[in-house]
Phi, psi and omega in degrees: 000135179294125182296316177248116181303148180264130184280136179212174174226164168232143193230141172224190180297342181289334173273314186290338179286339179281316181189154176296135184283133177270089185288339174297317177291321177303312181296318181297336179282353179109355179286134184240350175214157178221123172270113185260131177288118177290329181155204178231150177249140182279187182304325181267004175094352180297140186263130170252113186290144175296144171299150176066015183299313183299314181297318181298312181296314183298316180296319180297312181296320180298326181276354180094009179273125178291146186236134166238171181233150172222157182234126175281124192253134166241013184301131185253008179206165176297320179300317179296319180295321177295320177299316178301318178297316181298316181290327177292317179293322177302322177288317184298330183297346178278357186219167175272094182261109186249006173241172188294166170255119189242149170255132181258110179244114182199354190280142182293339178288345171280312185291339181279343183235343183243149175280170176304316179296318183291321177296317177299321178301321180293323178295314179298318180299315179297308185294319180293326178289320176302314179294320179301326181273007172090019180242162182272124186260153180205157172231150184236138166193177178263167190305309186288330175294317178300320183289319188265332192234003177232143173271084190299330179296336178278351185253015183301334183287348186239146181289142182255127173257105188267133170257118179203118188261017172275165182296327176227120184303141177284338183294129185265351180276189181275145173212142182268340182216145182230118170274105190263351175208148182246250186293345178270356182278154175221162177210131175305132181098348179244126180279125177085190182299150182209128176295141179243148186220156167241136172254130182260008172226149175276081187299322180300318180290319179297313182294318178297314182297326181274355181069029180269173177059024180073017182259143179281132177291347181270308186251346182075015180264155181299138177253344180260180179301136179236011178267163172109164181230152176296133183280160175274122184265143173281125183288132173045075177295337179235127175082186182254133181291153173293161180299147181288121180286163184292333185255326188218109177288159180224172182168202180205175180215200184268155182282122179277165171292141177287126180304142181239177179099186186291345182300320186237000184225167171080194187298317184296321178295319179296319179294322177298315180296321178295315179299320179299316180291326176296316178299315179300317183299312183288331178289336177285340181279337187240000000 
């Protein structure tokens, strides 16, 4: 456990649509990481990327702010969740992502059609696919959703990013990251409200040491492809999209090719996953 929590923010199109984020000022304020919303995935798991995503990630990295990604999920099956993970990783390979890849499960359209077990299955499917592809996985939700709609004991293998806006979280289990304020939060360099977070693990160091996210454990430099831009996805090629919610729009895109090679398959991928779990185990002891 990190002795001194690391300060962070999380950003989506709701911040970037107001004004371009001044990450130099963000960094100067003490923020060291930013979880950037990659987009939202539709019922079938297709990813629709957030506007201004490329600029946001590039500006953050240039200012020295570590970057992770998250996806707001409407995925209604394990297959859909795996597709969302694949499309997110395909996007992530274009950048130096040194924080986790997270699935955000909190929407009422999940609880109205899926059981507690089925929602948990989608989280496991997403996280396990992220790990299979060589990246560090995480899931996000708020306290009562975790209590009522997730089988948390089945999610012990994955880091929990908890949203709880009380002074001391009610959740008694382990969590690696805490979103401690939402619409009432602010951050220098960001126009308007901004979610604030604490990380209780040095994720950049853990990910680098394990050789995950395409980063070299020796130099911390990307080892996978770092070229390319997020593509523009056609929303909902099949069927009608659900209505746009007030906080998080949703949709879908096209199915990408599943990355191949040693990055996500074979002995090296298995060794990476084993090393990651060993690191997690010992960090829970201290």
